[in-house]
Structures are given as C-alpha cells and as structure tokens.
C-alpha positions as CSV (number, residue, x, y, z in Angstrom):
1,M,-9.6,-51.6,4.9
2,E,-9.6,-48.8,7.4
3,Q,-12.7,-46.7,7.7
4,E,-12.2,-43.0,7.6
5,E,-13.0,-41.1,10.7
6,I,-16.3,-39.3,10.4
7,V,-16.8,-35.7,11.4
8,G,-19.3,-36.5,14.1
9,D,-21.5,-33.9,15.7
10,L,-21.6,-31.0,13.3
11,D,-22.1,-28.5,16.1
12,Q,-18.6,-29.6,17.3
13,S,-17.1,-29.1,13.8
14,V,-15.1,-25.9,13.6
15,G,-15.6,-25.8,9.8
16,Y,-19.4,-26.3,10.1
17,V,-19.8,-23.5,12.7
18,L,-17.5,-21.3,10.6
19,K,-19.7,-21.9,7.6
20,Q,-22.8,-21.0,9.7
21,V,-21.2,-17.7,10.7
22,Q,-20.2,-17.0,7.1
23,A,-23.7,-17.7,5.8
24,S,-25.3,-15.5,8.5
25,L,-22.8,-12.7,7.7
26,H,-23.5,-13.0,4.0
27,T,-27.3,-13.0,4.5
28,A,-27.2,-10.0,6.8
29,M,-24.8,-8.1,4.5
30,D,-27.2,-8.8,1.6
31,E,-30.1,-7.4,3.5
32,V,-28.3,-4.1,4.3
33,L,-26.7,-3.7,0.9
34,R,-29.9,-4.4,-1.2
35,P,-31.4,-1.0,-0.4
36,L,-28.2,0.6,-1.8
37,G,-28.6,-1.5,-5.0
38,L,-25.5,-3.5,-4.2
39,T,-24.7,-7.2,-4.0
40,V,-22.1,-8.5,-1.6
41,A,-19.7,-9.1,-4.5
42,Q,-20.2,-5.5,-5.7
43,Y,-19.6,-4.2,-2.2
44,A,-16.4,-6.3,-1.9
45,C,-15.2,-4.8,-5.2
46,L,-15.9,-1.2,-4.0
47,E,-14.2,-1.9,-0.7
48,L,-11.1,-3.3,-2.4
49,L,-10.9,-0.4,-4.8
50,G,-11.4,2.0,-1.9
51,Q,-8.3,0.6,-0.3
52,H,-6.3,-0.3,-3.5
53,S,-7.2,1.9,-6.4
54,G,-6.2,0.7,-9.8
55,L,-6.6,-3.0,-9.3
56,S,-7.2,-5.1,-12.4
57,N,-10.1,-7.4,-13.0
58,S,-8.0,-10.5,-12.2
59,E,-6.6,-9.0,-8.9
60,L,-10.1,-7.9,-7.8
61,A,-11.5,-11.4,-8.6
62,R,-8.8,-13.1,-6.6
63,R,-9.2,-10.8,-3.6
64,A,-13.0,-10.9,-3.6
65,F,-13.0,-14.7,-4.0
66,V,-14.9,-14.8,-7.2
67,T,-14.1,-15.9,-10.8
68,R,-12.7,-13.4,-13.3
69,Q,-15.9,-13.9,-15.3
70,S,-18.0,-13.0,-12.3
71,M,-15.9,-10.0,-11.5
72,N,-16.2,-8.8,-15.1
73,L,-20.0,-8.7,-14.6
74,V,-19.6,-7.0,-11.3
75,L,-17.4,-4.3,-12.8
76,R,-19.6,-3.8,-15.8
77,R,-22.7,-3.2,-13.5
78,L,-20.8,-0.8,-11.3
79,Q,-19.4,1.0,-14.3
80,E,-23.0,1.3,-15.7
81,R,-24.1,2.9,-12.5
82,G,-21.2,5.4,-12.6
83,L,-19.5,4.0,-9.5
84,L,-16.2,3.2,-11.1
85,T,-14.1,4.0,-14.2
86,R,-12.0,1.8,-16.4
87,P,-10.0,3.0,-19.4
88,A,-11.0,1.7,-22.8
89,H,-7.5,0.5,-23.4
90,A,-4.9,-0.8,-21.0
91,P,-2.0,1.6,-20.4
92,H,0.4,-1.3,-19.9
93,G,-0.2,-4.9,-21.0
94,R,-3.8,-6.1,-20.9
95,A,-4.9,-5.2,-17.4
96,L,-7.5,-2.4,-17.1
97,P,-6.9,-0.5,-13.9
98,T,-10.1,0.3,-12.1
99,E,-10.9,3.4,-10.0
100,L,-13.8,4.6,-7.9
101,T,-15.7,7.7,-9.1
102,R,-16.9,10.2,-6.5
103,A,-20.3,8.5,-6.7
104,G,-18.5,5.2,-6.0
105,Q,-16.7,6.6,-3.0
106,S,-19.9,8.0,-1.6
107,T,-21.7,4.7,-2.1
108,L,-18.8,2.8,-0.5
109,R,-18.9,5.1,2.6
110,E,-22.7,4.4,3.0
111,A,-22.2,0.6,2.4
112,S,-19.3,0.4,4.7
113,V,-21.2,1.9,7.6
114,A,-24.1,-0.6,7.0
115,V,-21.7,-3.5,6.8
116,R,-19.8,-2.5,9.9
117,A,-23.1,-2.4,11.8
118,V,-23.8,-5.9,10.7
119,E,-20.4,-7.1,11.8
120,Q,-20.7,-5.3,15.2
121,Q,-24.1,-7.0,15.7
122,L,-22.9,-10.5,14.7
123,F,-19.8,-10.4,16.8
124,S,-21.3,-8.5,19.8
125,P,-21.3,-11.6,22.1
126,L,-17.5,-11.3,22.0
127,S,-15.3,-8.8,23.8
128,Q,-12.9,-6.6,21.7
129,A,-10.1,-8.8,22.9
130,Q,-11.9,-12.0,21.9
131,Q,-12.7,-10.4,18.5
132,R,-9.1,-9.5,17.9
133,R,-8.0,-13.1,18.9
134,L,-10.6,-14.6,16.6
135,R,-9.5,-12.4,13.7
136,E,-5.8,-13.4,14.4
137,D,-6.7,-17.1,14.7
138,L,-8.7,-17.1,11.5
139,A,-6.0,-15.2,9.7
140,A,-3.5,-17.8,10.8
141,C,-5.8,-20.6,9.4
142,A,-6.2,-18.7,6.2
143,A,-2.4,-18.3,5.8
144,A,-1.9,-22.0,6.5
145,A,-4.6,-22.9,3.9
146,I,-2.9,-20.7,1.3
147,A,0.5,-22.2,2.0
148,N,-0.9,-25.7,1.6
149,Y,-2.8,-25.2,-1.6
C-alpha cells in the first residue's frame, strides 16, 4: 500500500499561505466595515450590485461565494436598512432583480474606500507589477479550479 505524500512544512504550502492571506484580508475588512454597519458578505453584495445592477439572489450568492439562504438574509438586512430595493413580485420568472438605492450607493462608496485601503496595506510589500502578476496568477488558478469542478 502506497503512503500518500504529506503536505510537509505548511509555510511552504501555497494553499496554506493563501488561506493566511485570505483570513487576514477578511479580518481587516471586517474591522473597517463594522463601523459602517456592514459585514463582509453585505459589502460583497453591495459591490456586486454596484457593478451589476439587477442581479438575482441566486446570482449574487454565486458571485459572493455564499449559499442562497445566506444571501437571502444579507439581502433582507440591506433592504431593511434602505440600501437596496427588490420588487414584491418577479417581473419575469421567479428571480427578483435587486438594485441599490441612493443610500446604498453612498454606503458602497464609503465601504469601497475603506476596503481599498485595506487591500493597499495588505499588498504594500509588492510592487504594482508584482500585484498585477499575483492577480493574474490567482485568476488563472481560479479559472482552472472552476474548469475542474
């Protein structure tokens, strides 16, 4: 029976270091979004709607990497705060298109500035060219992962 190869030193594991960066980014984003009354998932939802108005719950959930049930809660909280609107009835099929209100656009602008500052700080050890290369390399890995699953 062959023994599976172990990962070895975690500091040499790309996946482990990537998870450390992701966890650090999430924690820092949480800290800057909390004063705005937002969670990271709520911010992701606002950012997606700011770029793609009219997305459905399912599409938002997929793009924000959360379940549809979780996104439904996110949308409900944001709607209660007056940051987005959803029609009572779907104009076509069952999907309810979601749009930001003016208050939602304003909150998104403020949150985006805070999150960009976090990203700039986190990636400050890298030059602009290194950041671009990292983004391209990670996008290639993400595309390969999607193609394989």
